C-alpha positions, 0 to 999 in steps of 0.5 A: 116869196127872185125866182132868179137862180142863186149861184153858189160856188158849188152848184150851177143850177140850184135855186129859184132865182138867178144865182150869183154866189160866185160872182165877184163884186164889180170892183173885184171882177177881172177886166175883160182883157184879163179873162179871155173868152174861150174860142167859140165852138158854135153851130145852130144846133149847139147854140140852140141847145146852149140857149135851152140849157141857160134857160134852166128847164130843170128849175121849172119844177118850182112853178108847180106852186101855181097849183097852190091856189086851185088846190087850197081853193078846193078846185083841183078837179075843175078842168077849167081851173086846171087849164088856167093853172097850166097856162100860168105854169108855162107862162111863168116858166118862160118868164123866169127863163128870161131872167136866167138868160139875162143873169148869165149874160151880165155875169159872163166875165165873172163866170169865165174866171170861175173853175166850173161856171166857165163851162156855162153856155154863155161863158163858154162862148157857145151862146153869144151875149147879144143872142142871150139878151135877144132870147131873153126878150123872146122868152119874156114875150112868149110867156106874156103871150101865153099868159093872155090865154088866162086873163090880164091879171096874170100878165100883171103878176108876170110883169111885176115878177120880171121887173123885180128880178131885173132889179135884182140882176142889175144891182139889188142882189148886192144889197143885204136884206133886199136880196133876201126879200127879192129871192123869197118873193119869187116863190110868193109870186108863183102862188099869186100867179096861180090864183090870178090865172084861175080867178081864186083868192088865196087866204091871207094866212096862206100867203103869209105861210108862203112868204115866210116859208120862202124867207126861211129857205133863202136865209138858210141858203145864205147861212150855208154860204156863210158857213162854207166861207168860214170853213174854206174861205170860198168866195161869196156874193158881195151882199153876204159880206155885210151879213154875219152867221148870227144875223142869218140864224136870227132871220131863218129862226124868226121866219120859221117861227112865223111860218108855223104860227101862220100855218096854225091860223090857216089850219083853223080857218080851213077847219071852219070852211070845211064844216069843222073837219079835224083834218086841217088841224091834224095837218099841223103835225107833219107840217111842224115836224117837217119844218123842224127837221129841215131846220136841223140841216139849216142849222148845220150849214147844209141848207144851200140846196133845199131841193137836195135835202128833200130828195135825200131825206126819206123821213121828210118825204114821208112827212110831206106825203102825210101832210098832203094826205091830210089836206086832200081828206080835208078838202075833198072828202066832205 
């Protein structure tokens, strides 16, 4: 499933979509006169580096999801397919960066009132707001131009992603449920982009796995924010004020169950396509255990940064390797 980065009170660059957890609702944001912009300390190089930092290159790793279509289609060794997937990766990275720039430009006043986010390049006055908008346009057009190297279907996916994420930045992020769906859709669109670029149709079950798996992670992030608010009284995004911890628990529990169910359906479908190979079915074991292990952290309110869970949990990493190995055997040893 907005690749926009979701701002949390504790991590400036933790998400796939523009993050706004520290942003105050419009009626609560300080007036421009109350929050003075820091004295700009600019120079061409400093400003250029500020633009690059705001583009969130660290978040580009999420775009490896474009390889899902070539991998699950059994075409990962096809150089033409890999080239198209690489094009999709670069194009999606640039388009997603345009959203990060716009999001930070919109939230500039709220960021200046925040103890850590005020150090972000736009809030700190290193990157002027007009330049941020101009850079966003340049990133978007650059991504679309590179996308042309693949095909026009990729351009449609990129354009839809941009429109949806702009809607998120300009107000939909404050709408409960809608914000969950938009943020989760960013991951789904990455997988679809890889298929569109390479001309590969993804299985309906695989798309459902991606969609509900993304919703599971997003609901887990919001649940962690709610838990943090209840423990410390930290500021939370306005949409979260309309959620309860029990509701978010219901969402992530339901989405994780559907993710497991659809993965099972996809695995059995894959078994038929691989002439009865048992490996797709075996892949369900590490996959289900991994989902349940992540759920332990989510239930404890530690799902605010899913990437941190993966990086610190060695058992989860081993499960990921085993899961990937079973699929490699299923696809490429027949």
